[in-house]
ROBA-957515 format. One line per 8 residues: their letters; for each residue x, y, z of N, C-alpha, C, O. Coordinates in steps of 0.1 Angstrom, whole numbers, padded with zeros to 4 digits. Each point is the difference from the previous one (the first is absolute). Example, Ala and Ser with C-alpha at 12.3 -4.5 7.8 and 13.67 -1.06 7.14 Angstrom:
% ROBA-957515
as> 0132 -0057 0078 -0009 0012 0000 0009 0012 0000 0010 0000 0007  -0014 0011 -0014 0009 0011 0000 -0008 0011 0008 0005 0011 0001 $
% end
This chain:
% ROBA-957515
msltflkq> 1279 1448 3861 -0006 -0013 0002 -0006 -0005 -0012 -0008 0006 -0007  0012 -0018 0003 -0004 -0006 -0013 -0010 -0012 0004 0004 -0008 0008  -0015 0009 -0015 -0010 -0011 0002 -0001 -0007 -0013 -0010 0001 -0008  0021 -0009 0004 0001 -0006 -0013 -0010 -0011 -0002 -0002 -0005 -0011  -0005 0000 0022 -0009 -0011 -0002 -0014 0005 -0004 -0009 -0008 -0003  0007 0021 0001 -0012 0006 -0005 0000 0001 -0015 0003 0010 -0006  -0005 -0022 -0001 0002 -0001 -0014 -0014 -0001 -0008 0000 -0001 -0012  -0011 0001 0019 -0013 0000 -0006 -0006 0013 0001 0005 0010 0005 $
rcsiknsl> -0017 -0009 -0011 -0008 0012 0000 -0014 -0004 0005 -0005 -0010 -0004  -0002 0019 0011 -0014 -0002 0004 -0006 0014 0001 0007 0010 -0001  -0020 -0010 0002 -0007 0013 0002 -0007 0000 0013 -0006 -0010 0005  0007 0021 0002 -0007 0002 0013 -0010 0011 -0001 0002 0011 -0006  -0014 -0014 0012 -0010 0010 0001 -0003 0002 0014 -0006 -0009 0007  0010 0020 -0001 -0002 0003 0014 -0014 0004 0003 -0006 0008 -0007  0001 -0012 0019 -0013 0005 0004 0002 0015 0005 0009 0003 0007  -0019 0005 -0011 0002 0014 0003 -0009 0005 0012 0004 0008 0008 $
svnefsep> -0016 -0014 -0008 -0010 0004 0011 -0010 -0011 0000 0001 -0010 -0006  -0011 0013 0014 -0012 -0010 0002 -0012 0007 -0004 -0002 0012 0004  -0007 -0018 -0012 -0012 0006 -0004 -0011 -0001 0011 0002 -0005 0011  -0014 0009 -0014 -0011 0000 0009 -0005 -0014 0004 -0007 -0001 0010  0011 -0009 -0017 -0003 -0014 0003 0012 -0007 0007 0000 -0012 0001  0010 0020 0003 0012 -0005 0007 0008 -0009 -0009 0007 -0009 0005  -0008 0011 -0018 0009 -0007 -0010 0011 0009 -0004 -0002 0012 -0002  0014 -0018 0000 0011 0009 -0005 -0002 0005 -0014 -0005 -0007 -0008 $
tfgnyeni> 0010 0019 0006 0001 0006 -0014 0015 0000 -0003 0008 0002 0008  -0006 -0004 -0021 0014 -0002 -0005 0004 0011 -0010 -0008 0006 -0007  0022 -0003 0007 0005 0008 -0010 0004 -0007 -0012 -0005 -0011 -0002  0014 0016 -0006 0004 -0007 -0012 0012 -0010 0003 0006 0001 0010  -0005 -0010 -0019 0011 -0010 0001 0014 0007 -0002 0001 0009 -0009  0009 -0013 0017 0013 0005 -0002 0009 -0012 -0003 0000 -0010 0008  0007 0010 -0020 0008 -0011 -0004 0014 0001 0007 0007 0011 -0002  -0002 -0021 0009 0012 0001 0008 0008 -0013 -0002 -0004 -0010 -0005 $
kcrleist> 0017 0011 0010 0009 -0012 0001 -0004 -0007 0012 -0003 0005 0011  0004 -0019 -0012 -0004 -0008 0012 0006 -0014 -0002 0007 -0003 -0010  -0010 -0005 0019 0002 -0015 -0001 -0013 -0006 0006 -0004 0003 0011  -0002 -0012 -0019 -0012 -0007 0005 0002 -0015 0000 0004 -0006 -0010  -0006 0000 0021 0001 -0015 0002 -0014 -0005 0004 -0006 0004 0010  0001 -0013 -0019 -0013 -0006 0003 0003 -0012 0009 0006 -0010 -0004  -0011 0010 0016 0001 -0011 0010 -0010 0003 0011 -0002 0011 0004  -0003 -0022 0002 -0009 0001 0011 0007 0002 0013 0010 -0007 0003 $
qylrdeng> -0014 0017 0004 0006 0003 0013 -0011 0001 0010 -0010 0006 -0002  0012 -0011 0014 -0009 0001 0011 0004 0011 0009 0012 -0001 0005  -0020 0010 -0002 0003 0012 0008 -0008 0000 0013 -0011 -0005 0000  0017 0011 0010 -0008 0002 0012 0001 0015 0004 0010 0007 -0001  -0022 -0001 0005 0001 0014 0004 0003 0000 0015 0002 -0010 0007  -0002 0022 -0001 0003 0002 0014 -0010 -0007 0009 0004 -0002 0012  -0016 -0001 -0017 -0010 -0007 0009 0001 -0015 -0002 -0009 -0007 0006  0018 0002 -0014 0001 -0014 -0003 -0009 -0006 -0011 0000 -0012 -0002 $
ktaiadal> -0007 0021 -0004 -0009 -0004 -0011 0008 -0004 -0013 0010 0007 -0003  -0013 -0018 -0003 0007 -0005 -0012 -0006 0006 -0012 -0012 0000 -0002  0021 0004 -0008 -0004 0004 -0013 0009 -0007 -0010 0011 -0004 0003  -0015 0003 -0015 0008 -0006 -0011 0004 0011 -0010 -0009 0008 -0004  0021 -0008 0000 0005 0008 -0011 0004 -0009 -0012 0005 -0011 0002  -0009 0016 -0014 0003 -0008 -0012 0013 0004 -0007 0005 -0007 -0008  0001 0018 0012 0012 0005 -0006 0007 0009 0009 -0005 0006 0010  0018 -0004 -0013 0009 0009 0007 0006 0009 -0010 0006 -0004 -0010 $
lflkpdqe> -0007 0017 0013 0005 0011 -0009 0011 0007 0007 -0001 0004 0012  0012 -0002 -0019 0012 0008 0006 0000 0013 -0007 -0001 0001 -0012  0002 0010 0020 0000 0014 -0005 0012 0008 0005 0006 -0004 0010  -0003 0015 -0017 0010 0009 0005 -0005 0006 0013 -0012 0001 0003  0021 0004 0006 -0004 0005 0013 -0009 0012 0000 -0008 0003 0009  0010 0005 -0020 -0008 0013 -0001 -0013 -0001 -0008 -0007 0010 -0002  0004 -0022 -0002 -0012 -0002 -0008 -0012 0001 0009 -0001 -0008 0010  -0009 0016 -0014 -0012 0001 0008 -0009 -0011 -0003 -0003 -0003 -0012 $
irldslve> -0002 -0004 0023 -0010 -0010 -0002 -0008 -0001 0013 0006 0002 0011  -0019 -0005 -0012 -0008 -0001 0012 -0008 -0013 0001 -0001 -0007 -0010  -0003 0004 0022 -0009 -0011 0001 -0012 0003 -0009 -0005 0011 0000  -0001 -0021 -0006 -0011 0001 -0009 0003 0005 -0014 -0008 0002 -0008  0021 0002 0006 0004 0004 -0014 -0001 -0012 -0009 0000 -0011 0005  -0001 0014 -0018 -0001 -0011 -0010 0013 0000 -0007 0006 0010 -0003  -0002 -0023 -0001 0012 -0002 -0007 -0003 -0009 -0012 -0007 -0010 0001  0012 0014 -0013 -0002 -0008 -0012 0014 -0004 -0005 0008 0009 -0002 $
deeteqfk> -0006 -0022 -0001 0012 -0005 -0005 0000 0001 -0016 -0009 0005 -0006  0020 -0009 0000 0002 0001 -0014 -0010 -0009 -0008 -0003 0003 -0011  -0003 -0014 0018 -0010 -0008 -0007 -0014 0004 0004 -0009 -0007 -0003  0008 0019 0008 -0013 0006 0004 -0007 -0007 0011 -0013 0001 0001  0020 -0009 0007 -0006 -0005 0013 -0002 0011 0009 0009 0008 0001  -0020 -0007 0006 -0002 0011 0010 0000 -0005 0014 -0006 -0010 0003  0013 0017 0005 0001 -0003 0015 -0004 0012 0008 0000 0011 -0004  -0003 -0014 0017 -0003 0010 0010 0011 -0002 0011 0004 -0011 0004 $
vvrvdlir> 0001 0023 0001 0010 0000 0010 -0006 -0004 0013 -0010 0006 0004  0016 -0016 0003 -0005 -0004 0013 0009 0003 0012 -0004 0001 0011  0017 0001 -0014 0010 0004 0010 0012 0006 -0007 0004 -0005 -0010  0003 0014 0017 0012 0006 -0005 0010 -0001 0012 -0002 0005 0011  0014 -0011 -0014 0011 -0001 0010 0011 0009 -0005 0004 0000 -0012  0002 0008 0021 0011 0008 -0003 0013 -0008 0004 0001 -0003 0012  0008 0001 -0021 0012 -0008 0002 0012 0009 0001 0002 0008 -0009  0005 -0009 0020 0011 0009 0003 0013 -0008 -0001 0001 -0012 0002 $
nfkgqlhh> 0010 0020 -0005 0013 -0007 -0001 0007 0000 0014 -0007 0004 0010  0019 -0008 -0009 0007 -0001 0013 0002 0013 0007 0001 0001 0013  -0001 0010 -0020 0001 0013 0006 -0013 0006 0004 -0001 0011 0005  -0010 -0018 -0008 -0013 0005 0004 -0007 0009 -0011 -0011 0005 0002  0018 -0004 -0013 -0006 0008 -0011 -0010 -0009 -0008 0002 -0012 -0002  -0012 0019 -0003 -0010 -0007 -0008 0006 -0005 -0013 0006 0008 -0007  -0007 -0021 0005 0007 -0006 -0012 -0010 -0002 -0011 0002 0003 -0012  -0014 -0010 0015 -0010 -0002 -0010 -0013 -0003 0007 -0001 -0001 0013 $
kevylrft> -0010 0000 -0020 -0013 -0004 0005 -0004 -0014 -0005 0002 -0003 -0012  -0008 -0005 0021 -0006 -0013 -0004 -0015 0002 0002 -0005 0002 0011  -0002 -0004 -0022 -0014 0002 0000 -0007 -0013 -0003 0002 -0007 -0010  -0011 0003 0019 -0008 -0013 -0002 -0013 0003 -0007 -0007 0010 0004  0004 -0018 -0014 -0011 0002 -0009 -0010 -0011 0000 0004 -0012 0003  -0016 0015 -0006 -0011 -0010 -0001 -0007 0002 -0013 -0002 0012 -0004  0000 -0023 -0004 -0008 0002 -0012 -0013 0007 0002 -0006 -0002 0010  0002 0011 -0019 -0013 0006 0001 -0011 -0009 -0005 0004 -0010 -0006 $
dqne> -0016 0014 0008 -0011 -0009 -0004 -0001 -0002 -0015 -0005 -0011 -0004  0011 0020 -0004 -0001 -0002 -0014 0008 -0012 -0004 -0002 -0006 -0011  0012 0001 0019 0008 -0012 -0004 -0005 -0013 0007 0006 -0010 -0003  -0015 0011 0011 -0004 -0012 0007 -0012 -0007 -0007 -0005 -0010 0005 $
% end
């Protein structure tokens, strides 16, 4: 399976655990192939609550990423993961991941 549209690079820092203040702790950045599109998306969760995403990130299907992970693009903009969708092909096999991102406070 070829994902030729993954022509950019970004860095992902996955949350590893939660500290005594209920804040996530992070590992090291991992530099990976991706595709990042900056665009505003309005999302709804299962309860109907609306959230806004500032960017959409495309990843390989086996790339590990979690909610609350941090993503940094080539221009060092930093984002937080707010939703991960698994995209399947017609055979039901996982094709890629679409990750919705929100700018972190450092960019606002």
